[in-house]
C-alpha positions as CSV (number, residue, x, y, z in Angstrom):
1,M,-22.0,12.2,39.5
2,A,-19.0,12.0,37.0
3,D,-18.2,8.5,35.7
4,G,-14.8,7.0,36.2
5,Y,-12.6,5.8,33.4
6,A,-9.8,3.4,32.8
7,V,-7.3,2.9,30.0
8,Y,-5.0,-0.1,29.5
9,D,-1.3,0.7,29.2
10,A,0.3,-2.2,27.4
11,S,3.9,-1.1,27.9
12,S,3.5,-1.2,31.7
13,N,0.8,-3.9,31.7
14,R,-1.5,-1.8,34.0
15,L,-4.7,0.1,34.0
16,E,-4.6,3.9,34.4
17,V,-7.7,4.7,36.4
18,V,-9.6,7.8,37.4
19,R,-12.3,7.0,40.0
20,P,-15.8,8.5,39.7
21,N,-15.8,12.1,41.0
22,E,-12.0,12.2,41.3
23,T,-9.3,13.8,39.1
24,T,-6.2,11.8,40.3
25,T,-4.9,9.1,38.1
26,R,-4.3,5.8,39.9
27,Y,-2.9,2.5,38.6
28,I,-3.9,-1.1,38.8
29,R,-1.3,-3.7,38.0
30,C,-2.6,-6.4,35.6
31,N,-0.3,-9.2,36.9
32,N,-2.7,-12.0,35.7
33,L,-3.0,-10.6,32.2
34,R,-0.2,-11.7,29.9
35,P,0.2,-9.3,26.9
36,E,2.7,-11.7,25.2
37,Q,0.0,-14.3,25.0
38,E,-3.3,-12.3,25.0
39,R,-4.5,-9.4,23.0
40,V,-6.4,-6.6,24.7
41,F,-9.4,-5.7,22.6
42,G,-10.7,-2.9,24.9
43,V,-11.7,-1.7,28.3
44,Q,-15.3,-1.2,29.4
45,V,-16.6,0.4,32.6
46,M,-19.7,-1.1,34.2
47,G,-20.5,0.6,37.5
48,D,-17.7,-0.2,39.9
49,E,-16.3,-2.8,37.6
50,I,-13.6,-2.3,35.0
51,W,-13.6,-5.0,32.3
52,V,-10.5,-5.7,30.2
53,L,-11.6,-7.7,27.2
54,T,-9.0,-10.1,25.9
55,G,-8.4,-13.1,23.7
56,P,-5.6,-14.9,21.9
57,H,-3.7,-12.9,19.3
58,N,-5.1,-14.9,16.5
59,N,-8.8,-14.3,17.6
60,Q,-10.8,-11.5,15.9
61,R,-13.0,-11.1,19.0
62,P,-12.4,-11.3,22.7
63,N,-13.4,-14.4,24.6
64,K,-12.4,-13.5,28.1
65,K,-12.8,-10.5,30.5
66,F,-10.6,-9.6,33.5
67,I,-12.6,-7.7,36.1
68,Y,-11.0,-5.0,38.3
69,L,-12.8,-2.6,40.7
70,F,-12.7,1.2,41.1
71,S,-13.6,0.9,44.8
72,S,-10.6,-1.2,45.8
73,L,-8.2,-0.6,42.9
74,S,-7.7,-4.3,42.7
75,G,-9.2,-7.4,41.1
76,G,-8.2,-9.5,38.1
77,A,-10.8,-12.2,38.3
78,S,-11.4,-13.6,34.8
79,R,-14.5,-14.9,33.1
80,G,-15.3,-16.2,29.7
81,L,-17.5,-14.2,27.4
């Protein structure tokens, strides 16, 4: 089974997603993520979850993650790290 992947596109404030075992690029809007206030440190895939690791621009490490889902192409719940 091929793993899915996701990349954050800052210019559009969205995730570009390819689900596991698919080749089509899909998009998830990151409406609750505010790039003018938060820095995106990276994107991590954990099973069905896509974690977008963020923190204030002046932080050197992320302190929050936004969670999106491959299965529903939605989400955006946030949790502290």
